[in-house]
N, C-alpha and C positions, 0 to 999 in steps of 0.2 A: 222630142223633151218637153210634149206639153202634159199637163195634169191630166187627169182618170177621169176629170169631167169633158161634158161639151165647151169646145173655145170661148176663153171669155175675154175680160181685158186680162191687163199685164198683173192686176191689182191681186184677179182670183188666184192667177201661178205664185205668185211671191208668198199668199200665205199660207204651200205647200210645204218647200222649208225651215219656210220659222216653226211649223209646227211640228218639222221634222227633229227639226236641231235641239229644241228649247233643252228636251231635256241633257244635251250636254253643252251646250253653250260655254260655260267653264271652263271646258277643259285644254281649249287649245284657245290660243288670239289671233286672231286674222287670217289660220292658217298657216301662222310660220314656222310651226314645228314639220310642215309641209318640204321646205323651203333648206336646201344645205346653208347651212349653218354660217361658212365663213361670207355671206355676201348677203347684207339686208333689203342695203339697195339698188339703185340702176347708176350707173355710172355712165359716163360719151354721150352721144346723142336721142337717149329713150329718155324719156319722163319715168315717175314713180307709177302715172295712170297706166301708162305702156308697159311695166312690167306687169303688174296686176292685170289686166286683158291676158296676158301673154302666161302669169302663171296658175290663170283661173282656166285656163285653154290647152294646158297641158295635161292640169289634171281632167278633164274633160277628157282628151285624148288619151291618158291612159287605161282611164274607166272606158272607153271603147275597143282599145284593143283587147283586154282584159276578156270582153267580153265576147269581142269574133273570135280571138282566139278560143275559145270552150267551141263555141257554134265551128270552126276550122278543127279540130282537134276530133270531131268525131262526123263534120259532112265533108269538109273541104279535100285540100291536099295536107298533105303533111311532107314540106320536102325541104330542101335548106335554107330555103327563106324561108318559113315555117315554119319547124320544127316541134315535135310534141304529138303525143297521141296516133291510132294506130287506125284512126277510121270505125264507124262502123254500118257497116254495108246496110244495116235495114232504114236507120234514117235518114243513111245514104238517097237511097232509095226514092226513100218516101218522099224526102226533099224534089229531085228531081222526076217527079210528077208534075214539077211546077214547069223547068226549065232542066233539060240534060246539061248545060252547063252548068250546074248551081254550085256543084263544086268547085269552079274554077271561079266565079264570080266571089264565092267566099270567102274562096283563099286567098283571093286579093283586095278584097276591103277589110282584113283580116291587117294584111300588108300594108295599106296607105295607112289604118290609124295606129298602127305601130313608127311609122315613116317620120307620120308629123308630131307624135310626140317625141322624135327623137330630135327632130327638130328642132322644136320651139325651146326641147331644152337645152342648145345645144346652142345657140340662140341668146338665149338670158345669162347662159354662164357666161358667152363671150362678151355681153355685156357689162357683167359685172354683180350683175344679180341673180338670184338667185334660182337653181331649177327645182321642177316638184321631181318628191320621189313619193311613191304610194305606201311603200312594199310591206311598209310595217301594218298594215290595213290587211293583205294577201289573206287571210283570216278563214274565210268564209269553203264550206266545204266542196270539195268536187261534184259531180254527180257518178254514182256507182257502175251507170250503163258499163260495158263494154267497147274500151275505143278512148276514154277519156282519162289524161294523166289524173294521179291522186297529190291534189299540189295545191295550198291555200290561193283563193280569189277573193278578187276584189269583189265580182257581181253577183246575184241570185239570179238565176234563169230559170230557177224552177216556180217561182210563185207569180208570178208578174196579174196588171192587171190594166189594158191595152187601151189606149187612147188609137181610133183609131176613127177619130173625126175629120183631118189631114183630109183623109179621100175626100168626102165630100166638099171642103176647105178649098180642095184646086179644082174642085170641077164647079162651084157656085160665080157664076158670075156677077153677084148682088150682096156677096158677101166678105168679111173679112172682118180680121179677129182685134186689130188693130184700132179698128173705128167699133167695137162692143159684140161684134154677134155671135152668135154660139150655131153650130152645125151640126145633125146629127151623126151618128153611128156608122159605120159601114155594114161592120162585126159589135152587136152590139151585147152578147155575152162576152165581149173578150171585154168590154170594160169594168163588168161586174163582177166580183173573186176573185181569186186567184187559177190561173193559170203555169202547167211550164209549157216549155219552147222548144228544152232537148229530155229527152227522153232519162228519167232518175233511174234504172236501172233496169235490169235484162226485163222486169214483169212488165213494162209496159213495151216491151218491142211483140207482144203476144197477141195482141189484139189488133190488126192492120187497119182499121177504122181509127181504131186511138191513137196508136201511132200516126197516122193521115195525119189526127187534129191537130198532134202535135206539131207533126211539121211543117202545117197551115200556123200556125198559130207564133211558128218563127218567121213564118215569110213575112208574115204583118208587122211582127218586130222590129224586124231588121230595119222596114221602109219608117215606122213610128222614130228609131235612135238616126238616122241618118235625116227626115224633114229636121229633126231638132234641129241637126248640127249645121244644113244649110240657113235656118233660120238665125240660129245663136252667132256665127258668125256677122254675116252682115245685121245683126245689129248691134253687138260689138264696137264693128268697123267707124260705126261713126262716132266713137267716144275715143277714134285715136288720134295721139301727137302726131309722130315723127313716119314721114313719107316712105318708111322702109317698113316699119310696122303694121302699116296700111296695105303696102305692099306683100305681104305675107298675110293678113286676113281673105285679101280681094285675090290672094292666088288657094291658097286652100280649101276656101272658103269656099266653089266653088266644084270643086270634088269631093265632095257634100253630096251635094245636088244631081251630082252626076250618079254618085249611087244612090242615092233618094229616085232618081229617073228607075234606075236601075229596076230595084224593090219596088219600086208601087208598081211598074207593069208583072212580075214576076207574082204578088200577090194576088191580082187577080186573076193568075191559073188556079190558084185554090181550087181544087175539087170542091163544089157543095156538099157536104155533109154535117150527119149528128153524130161526134163523140156518144160510142155508146157507154163508156163510164161514165164522164163526164156529167152531160147532154148539151153540152155549148154546141152552137149548129154556127155553120159556115153556108152564109146564103147566097146561089147562084148572081153573084155581081153581072153574068153578061148577060144579064136578057129582067135588066131591073133602068129604072130612067137616067136621066144623064145627069143625074146627082151620083148616083152609082154604078152605072154605066163600064165595067171594065177596058175599055180598051180607049178610053176619052183617059190619059197620060198627059198630054200638053199643058202646063197650068192655063186654064180656061182664065184669059182678061177680070176684072170685077174691078170694086171699084178700089180708089187707093189714095189714102195722104185726105182726102175730102170726098163726098159723093158731087161735091160741083164738078167734080174732073170726069172727066170721060175716061170707061172701062178701062183696066191695060194688066199686061201680063207679067204679074210678078209672085217675087218669093214671098208671103206669110204666114206667121206676123213677121213683123220687123222694127217694129218700135227699140225703142233703145230704152229705155226706161223701168227698170227691175231684169232684163233682161237676163244675166248672168241666176239674180235667184230663181226669176221662172222658168230654166234650163234647171240646175239643181232640183226644184219643187218638185218637177216633171219628173225626174229618175225616184226620187224620193218614192214620190208616189205612184211609179208606175209597179214598183213593190223589185226598184235594184236593188236595194240596199238592205232586202231583210235579212238580219243577224249581224250585221255590222253595229260596232261601238257606238258609244256617244261621242266616244272622244273622234267620233270619223265623221258623223254629221255637225258639229260646230266644225270643225276642221273645213266642211267644206259651205257651209254659209261662212265662214271669214274670207275663205279666196271670192265666194263670188257677190261679198258684201263690196269690198276690197275693189272689186275690176267696174260693180256698177258706181260705183265710188268714182271713179274716173272721169277725168274731162275735157276733155279738146281743148289745146291749148294753144 
């Protein structure tokens, strides 16, 4: 959930959501239009700040569930846990070049994200606070390729600008975005322009190399999304008050890290190629230096809190200031919501503002 530019301080990441939401800032106040109208504040043991954090995370998980559902419809496993869609054999085969078990991993990631959203919303309701419902914003079109359901979506997977600086961030032993450091992209071409991570129509299936480039793009998008979740939970956990809410964040957050670890490994298997239609080049990461080498998937120890301390293997970034706005801004800059309404952007900004205003008591 980073910006499309090379990683920088949180203030830079926050600017993206402010720009993206400005056109609709007056459409919804503090995201309240997304919450169940019967309960405006928390009761019991959790504070209003804890509610704001959980509501933002519920919205984030619903967004993740939406995008993973699209991937699962085409390349995952459609079953009683994740029904919908009919699969697309050609796209599934292209993703399976990276790993034969990709359909299972995609299915399980989709199932996990929906379970996170379901749990957080149920917990909010049980504590007298409003669960989040984004159904009114499911207005974006589906892919027209064989296998995709023709229903409204929250997210757009066809016009993505993907920041892959997380790849070098987790391999560096001397830089950390929390300390203002910037790191290079693993796939520079993905960080500029707009790229599709799913076939948009059957036309995208006709060129094998073009379809493989789409699958490679998806693989890097998978990891980009999940590393953002890893940082988001670590950052917001520092703001909660209730031990039980802290337990929720500390229990869900590491599953996002497990997802990221899986997808980082698979992205490293993306075959090097140049897309014959777009010119996007995927470099051979198996033959690069330590900052890019594919098999270095464990988080390299790096500077943390202050450069005077010994380096340490950590999640990064984990700075709490502006974390929710930074996460939302990264998704907006990515193009994930291309085509969404001004009301949607204003609602997201309202939820993020409220989460970032939460203070541990």
